[in-house]
C-alpha positions as CSV (number, residue, x, y, z in Angstrom):
1,S,-1.2,2.5,3.9
2,A,-4.7,2.8,5.5
3,L,-6.0,5.0,2.6
4,E,-4.9,2.2,0.1
5,R,-7.0,-0.5,1.9
6,R,-10.3,-1.1,0.1
7,E,-11.6,-3.1,3.1
8,S,-12.5,-3.1,6.8
9,R,-10.2,-5.1,9.2
10,G,-10.0,-4.9,13.0
11,S,-10.2,-1.3,14.2
12,H,-9.8,0.0,10.5
13,Q,-13.4,0.4,9.4
14,R,-14.7,1.9,6.2
15,T,-18.3,2.4,5.4
16,D,-17.6,2.2,1.6
17,H,-15.9,-1.2,2.1
18,P,-17.4,-2.9,5.1
19,G,-16.0,-6.4,4.5
20,R,-12.6,-8.0,4.6
21,D,-10.5,-8.8,1.5
22,D,-7.8,-11.3,2.6
23,G,-6.9,-11.9,-1.1
24,A,-5.7,-8.4,-1.5
25,F,-4.9,-7.1,1.9
26,L,-3.6,-10.0,4.1
27,K,-0.1,-8.7,4.3
28,H,2.3,-6.8,6.5
29,S,2.5,-3.1,5.8
30,L,5.8,-1.5,6.5
31,A,6.0,2.3,6.4
32,Y,9.2,4.3,6.2
33,R,10.3,7.8,5.7
34,S,12.8,8.0,2.8
35,A,16.0,10.1,3.1
36,D,14.3,12.9,1.2
37,G,11.4,12.9,3.7
38,R,8.8,11.3,1.5
39,P,6.8,8.4,2.9
40,R,7.4,4.8,1.4
41,V,5.3,1.8,2.1
42,E,6.4,-1.8,1.4
43,Y,4.5,-5.0,1.8
44,L,5.5,-8.4,3.0
45,P,3.4,-11.7,2.8
46,V,1.8,-13.1,6.0
47,K,2.8,-16.7,6.8
48,I,-0.2,-18.5,8.3
49,T,1.3,-21.0,10.9
50,R,-1.6,-22.1,13.0
51,W,-5.1,-20.5,12.6
52,P,-6.4,-19.1,9.4
53,P,-7.8,-15.6,9.6
54,G,-11.5,-15.2,10.2
55,Q,-14.1,-12.6,10.7
56,R,-14.1,-11.1,14.3
57,V,-17.5,-10.5,16.0
58,Y,-17.8,-8.0,18.8
59,G,-20.4,-7.1,21.3
60,R,-22.1,-10.5,21.9
């Protein structure tokens, strides 16, 4: 699922996509191995209950 993300989020950083994209990628990624051994990724929506997501700033 990391290769499918066209964004940077938390410890997942991409130089070709330095910003977040909550509209496309604010979801739970669930990775499984199918019975035939192939990987399968499913996504579930994230329910925001208290604090909306925001940009994290490190090193201040």
